[in-house]
N, C-alpha and C positions, 0 to 999 in steps of 0.2 A: 725575553725576560721583561716583565712589566714592573713599573713603580706603582704604588697605590694611586688611585684616581687617574692613571694614565689612560689615554684613549685606546679602546679596543675596537677594531674595525669589523663590521659585519658586511662581508662581500656577498652580493647576489650573483650567482653564476648563471645557470640556465634553467629553462623550463621545457618540458616535453612529455609525450605520451609514455606511460610506464612500460608498455610492451615493446616500444622501439627505443632501445637504449641510445642509439646513435642519432636519432632525430631530435636535436635539441635546438631551442631558440633562445635569444636573449631574454632574461627574466622580464625586462620592461617592455618586451614586445606584446605582452598581455597588458591591458590597461590598469596595472597596479599604480598606486601613487607613491611618491618618494618622500622620505622623511625630510624634516626641515633643515638638518645640519648639512652645510654645503662644503666647508673647507675640508680637504683631505689630501694626505700625502699621495704622490703618484704611484701607480702600480706598474711594474715592468713584467711583461710576460716572456717566457722562454720559448725557444723554437718548438719544443715538444708540445707545450700548451697551445701554441698557435695552430699547430697541425691537428690537435685533438679537439679544437673548437671550444676552448675555455674562454669565457667572455665575462670577466669579473667587473661588476659595476657596484658603486657604493650605494648602500641601502638608505643612507641618510639617518640611520638610527643612532642616537647618542648613547654609547655604552662606555662606562669607565671601569677600570680594574677594581674589583672588590667593592663596587658601589651598587647596591641594590636599587632597582627601579620598580615602583609599584605600577599597576596597569595604567598605561598612559596612551592617549590617542596621539598618533604621530601624523596622520593626514586623513583626508576623506576622498572617496571616489564618487564622482558625479556620474551616476549610472544612467546614461542615455541608451537608446535602442542598440546602437552599434557596439557599445562596450558590453552590454548585457549579452549580446550574441557571441562576442569573443569569449566571455567567461563560460557561457553554456557549452560552446564547442569544446573548450578545454576540459570542462567537467565530464562531458560525454566521453571524451577520449582518455579519461583517467590521467590527466596531466599532473605531474608533480614537479617540484622545483628543488634546486640544490643551492645551498649557501655555504660559505666558509667563515669560520672564526679561527684566527691563528692557524690557518692551514688544516683545520679539522673539518671534514665535510658534515653537513647536516641536511637531511631531506625532509620535505614537508609536502602534504597534498594540497592541491588548489581548493577543491571543494568536493561536494558529493550530491548525488541525486536521490530523491526518495524512491520507494519501491516501484511505483507505477511509471517513473521517469517523466513526470509532468513538472514537478517543482524542482528547482536547482538551488543549492545552498553554497555559500562561500564561507570558508573559515577566515575570520577577521582578526583573531587574537593570537599572536605568537608569544608563547610562554617559554622563555629561555632559562634553562638551568645550567650554570657553568661551574665546573669543578676546578679548583686550583690547588696546586701543591707548591708551597713557598711562593716564588714570584713567577710561576709558569702556569699556563692553562693546560689541563690534562684531560678534560672531559666536557662535552657539550651535549645537552639534550634539548629537543624542541617538542613542545606539545601544542597542537593546533586546537584552539577552542573558539567559542563565539560564532556559532553557526547562524548565518543571516541569509534569509530567502532573497533571491535575486528578483526584484520588482523594478520594471523600467521607471525612469525618471524619479529615482529616490537617491538619497545620499547614503553611502556606506562608510562608517568610520572604521579605520584600521588602527589596531592598538598593539602594544607589546609590553612585556614586563621582563625583568632580569633578576634572577636570584643567584647569588654566589654561595657556593658551599665548599668547605675544605674536603680534599680528597686524598686518599693514600696512594693513588696510582702514580707510579714513577713516570717521569717525562718520556723516557725511552720506550715505555710499554703502552703509551696512550693510544696506539693504533690497534692494540690487540682486540679491542671490542668489535672492530670492524671485520676481523678475520672469522672464518667459519670452520673450525677444526672438525666438527661433526660431519661436514660435507667433504672436505679435502682429505681427512685422515680416516675415512670410512674404511670398513673392512674390505670392501670391494676394491678399493684403491690398492691396498697392500696385496690383496689376492691377485690382482691383475699383474702387478710387478712380479710376483712369485711365478705366476703362470708364464709370463714372457721369459723369465729367467730359465725355467725348465725347457722352454722351446729352444733357447740359445744353446743349452747344454746338449740337447738332442741334435741340433743342426751341426754344432761343432764336431760332435761325435761322428755324424754322418759324413761330413766333409773329410775329416781325418781318415775315416775308414776307406772312403773312395780313393783318397790320395795314397794311403799306405798300401792297401791291398791291390787295387787296380793298377796303380802306377808301377808297383813292384812287379806285377805280372807283365805289364807292358814292357818294362825295361828288360825283364828276363827273356821275353819273346824276341825283342829287338837284338839283344846281345847273342842269343842263340843263332839268329839269322846271320849275324856277322861270321859265325864259325862255319856255316855251310859253304860248300863250294858254289861257284857261280851258276852252275847248271841248276842245282836245287833251288837257288834263290830266285832264278827266273821263273821256275814253276811254282814257287811258294806263293801263298796268298797274302800279300802285304796289304794291311788295312789299318785304320786307326789314325790317331793324331800325328804319328810320326810322318805320315805321308804329306802333310801340308807344311812341313818345316820350311820349305822354300817360299811359302806365301804368307805365313802367319804374321810376319813383321812388316808386311806390305802396308803402306800408309792407308788410313781409313778414307772412305769417300768423303768429300766435302771437309777436308782437314781444317779449314779456317773456322767454320761454325763449330766443329767438334771440339777443337782446342779452346775456343772461347767459352763453350759450355762447361768444359772440365775446369777451367780457371775460375769461372764464376761459382761453380759448385764448391770448390775448395775454399773460396772466400766465404761463402754462406756458412760452411761448416765452422770455419774459424770464428766468425761473428757469433754463431749460436753458442759455441763453447765459451767464448770470453764473456758474453752477456750473461749466460747462466751462472758462471763463476762469480761475476760481479754481483749479480742479484742474490747469490747465496751469502756473500760476505756483507754487502750493504742492503738494508731494507729499502729497495727502490720504490716500493708501493706507498711510502709515506709522503712522497712529494709528487705534486701534479705533473704529469708529462715527463717525469725523469727517466722512465723506462725507454720511451721513444727517443729522447735526446741522447741517452747512452748508446742505443742501438745505432743511431745515425753517426755518432762520433766514432764508434768502433768500426762501423762499415767503412768509413772514409779512411781510418787509420790502417785497416788491413788490406787496402788495395794492392800493395806489393805482392801479397800472396797470390792474388788473381793473376797479376802480370807474370810472376815467376812460373807458376804451373802451366798457365796457358801458353806463354811465350816459349818455354823450353819444349813443350810437347809439339808445338807447331814447327819449331826448328828441327826436332828429331824426325818429324814426318816430311821433312824436305820442303817446307813452305817458304815461299819467297816474299810474299806481301805482308811482312810482319807488322808494319805500321797500321795497316788496315785491320789486322787481327787484334792489335792492341786497342784500337778504338772500339771495335765491336765488343771485345771482352770487357772494357771499362764501362760501356754504356748499356750493356744488355739488361742488367737488373734495374738500374736507375730508370731506364726508358720504360720498362714494363710497369714499375711502380708509379712513376710520374704520369704515364699515359692513362692508367686506371684512375688515378687521383684526379686528373684533369677532367676526365669524362664525368666522374661522380660530382666534381665541383660545379659543373654546369647545373646539375639537378639541385645541388645545395643552394646555389645562388637563386635559382628559380623559386625555391621554397623559402628563401630568406632565412635559411638555417644558420646556426652559429658554426656549423661544421665547414662552411664555405671558407676555403683557405685564402687569406689575404694576399694581395699581389706582392707585398714586401717579402712575405715568407717564401713565396714561389721563387723570387729572385735570389733569396738567400740559399735555397736548396740548389738552384742552378749554379750559383757561384761555387758551392761545395763540390759539385760534379766537375766543373771545369778547372778550378784552381787547386783542388786538393786531390780528388780521386784520380784525375787524368795524369798529373805529374808523378804521383806515387806509383801508378800502374806502369808508367814508362820505366821508372827505376827498376821495378820488379821484372819487367819484360827483358831489359838489357842484361840484368843479372842472370835470369833464367837462360837466355840464349847463350851467354858466355860460359856459365858454370855447368849446365847440363843439357846443352843443345846439340851435342854430337851424338849421332846414332851409334850406339854400341850394342847391337843385337847379337845374341849368341849364334844365330844362323844367318847365312847369306840369303838375300832375297832374290829369287829367280827373275830372269828378265821377262819371261812370258808367264802370265798368270795361268794357274792350273784350272781346268774346267771343274765346276762343282758337281759331284754326282747326284743322281736322284736320291731322295731320302723319304722316310715316312712323314706323313703330314704333321705329326706332333713334334718333329725335329726342326720344322721350319722356324726361322728367326721370328716371324710374326707371332707364332703361337707361344714361343718361349718368352717373348716380350710381354704378352698379355698375362701369362701365369706368374711371371717373376715378381710382380708387386704384391701378390696376395699375402705371403708370409710376413714381409716387413710391415704391411698395413695391420695385419693381425697382432703384431707385437706392440703397436702404438695406439690402437684405436680407442682403448679405454682412457688413456691419457688425453687423447684428442677431445673426448667428452668434457673433461675437467677444464682444458684450456679454452674450448669454445664457450663453456658456461661462464668462465671468468671474463671473457671478452664481450660476449653478447648479452649476458645477464648481469646482475649486480653483485658479483662476488669478486673479492680481491684475491688473485692467485699469489700464493706465497710459498708453496712447497716446491722450491726450485731443486731440492735434492732429488725428489721424484723425477723431475724433468731431466736432470743430469743422467740418472740411471737409465731412463727410457732412451735418451740419445745414444748412450753407449750400447744398449741392447739393439737399437735400430741399426747402428753401424755394423755390429757383429753379424746380425741376421742378414743384412743386405749383402755383405761381402761373401758370406757362406752361400747364399742362394745364387749369386751371380757366378761364383766359381763352379758350382755344380752345373749350372746352365751352360757355361762356356765349355766345360769338359765334354758334355754330351755333344755340343755343337762341333767341337774339333774332332771328336771321334767319328762324327758323320762326315768327316773330311770337308767341312765348311769352314773357311778361314776368316769369315766376316765377323770376327768376335768383338771388335771395338764398339761399334754402334749397338750390337746386341747386348753387350754387358752394360752399357750406359742405359739403354732404353728399358731393359728388363728390370733394372733397379728403379728407374725414374717412373715406371708405370704405377708405383705406389701412389703418386699424385692423383691418378685417375680415380683410384679407390677412395682416397681422402675426399676428393671433390664430390664423389657420389654419396659418401657418408654425410657431407655437409647439406645435401638436399634432404636426406632423411631427417637430419637435425632441425632444419628450418621448418619442415612441415609437421613434425611430431613433438618437438621439444620446445618450440617457441611459439609465441602468438603474435609475431611481427605482421605488419600489414603496410600497405601504401608503397608508392613507386620509389620514394627516396630510400626508405629503410631496406627494401628488397634489392634495389640496385647496389646499395652500399654493401649489403651482406654478400651477394653473389660476386660482386666485383672484387672485393678484398679477399674473399675465400679463394677465388681463382688465382690471385697473386700469391697467397699463402701456399696453395697446393703446388703451383708451378715452382716456387722457390724451394719447397721441400723436395719436389721431384728432381730438380737440377742438383741439389745437394746429395740426395741418395744416389743419383746416377754417377756423380763424380766419385763418391765413396766406392760404389760397386766397380767402376772402371779401374780405380787405383789398386784395389785388392786383386782384381782379376789380372791386371797387367803384371803385378809381381808374381802371381801364380804361373802365368804363361811363360814368363822369362825363366822362372825356376825350372819348369819341367823340360824346356828345350835346352837348358844349359847342361842338364845331366845326361842327355841322350847322345850317343856317338853318331856323328853324321859324316859320311864320306865327303 
């Protein structure tokens, strides 16, 4: 809230090529000049802003609330050869800059070239129109005027003007003009949700049909065999999933890694759910970096979930090195994200980009890992081991593993894993387009209700697909279902990453080493996290299914 004639600060944020959204530099890395006003209250940045490369610097323009300013020259640029080259490079690459007034973003273009690309012009006059409602700023518009040709060894005068006008926009609705309902609430968006929903109904129908009809037949066959005498039973052809009852609850291979992945997947699912709910209730897009700060906070707070599910599964599988499992589970995702960020950070530092993460922020993130995530994970692990760490399987595990018979090529786990991710990917890929566009282009994503629906649909589809795959696998008397159920759901990640290649080459105009490595680095992190989450959901669903069918069958 402002008093009349109170200072209003115009912050300069970053400048960078239009097609590379993440390649940004400090505004004053271009040889712009600063206004004369020097004194300024200090600006504190949040963790989310530091990680997203927000670099606010004072413009030096003197703006006061409800105080109109006629066109005024605030400084001049001494255009020597080096400075001219910097501006020409910026104009060639369609550089534009971002500013903030009262947390409202404003964008402006640096300059333009004429048609033949010989002469370059700089916009020198910033015409600001600010709308106010009572004592609050609700609207800001910038018009760039004053085209001046860049000639070496001349002086260019930079000027600005401010016009205040009364506005009817409510303070709560001031961000609505930045949203793009025609893009996000397009008919295709609704249609894709409907389409995915139909697929869910079909899959649930398919699964329940398999379970009802086939399992009823199986149970009938197995109980009929109970009534035969021993002679007939020896001659009878026993086959199907009942045969592997002595091996189906055998611990998976590499239980330490497996349980860490399941724990991490459950945590990612919890984080996604909570962040989407928070984003639906609070408009997180109105504050810079608040989405990222929220996600980091929620991730740290949900660490006990990781410990609980990972630790209890490891204990049930008879694992002894639970402290090692806890460390791997706690640091699996942070190590992946920080490793990628560290690699991209080197390129950002080389480019002098504002995306380079400051050392202090790195230390803060490491402290969160060691002093928040690890202790909470330990609490979760101890609870998980004590509350649900006892193996209570419906069937005894045989001492000697049963040999796995030969089966058709399409029943091999490797084939099932590759095919398992197609349907879950199909149910989310249109939503992926909207999410990618809001992250890599200049749209603000605000339809979190859609995202919630898509998450629910993804879970149902994933569980249904993995149950069907596991049923076929067990029927072929192959009891290696744990990794198969996890990987067949997690293979969604491969398809998402393949789609990100298509998106890069056909939907964006990105270029340059920095933007390309940023894109493919973080897309890999996103796909892997999505894969681990889907894998954990698939395994949890399948595990309940396997337990259920073996509880109901009579076994000598």
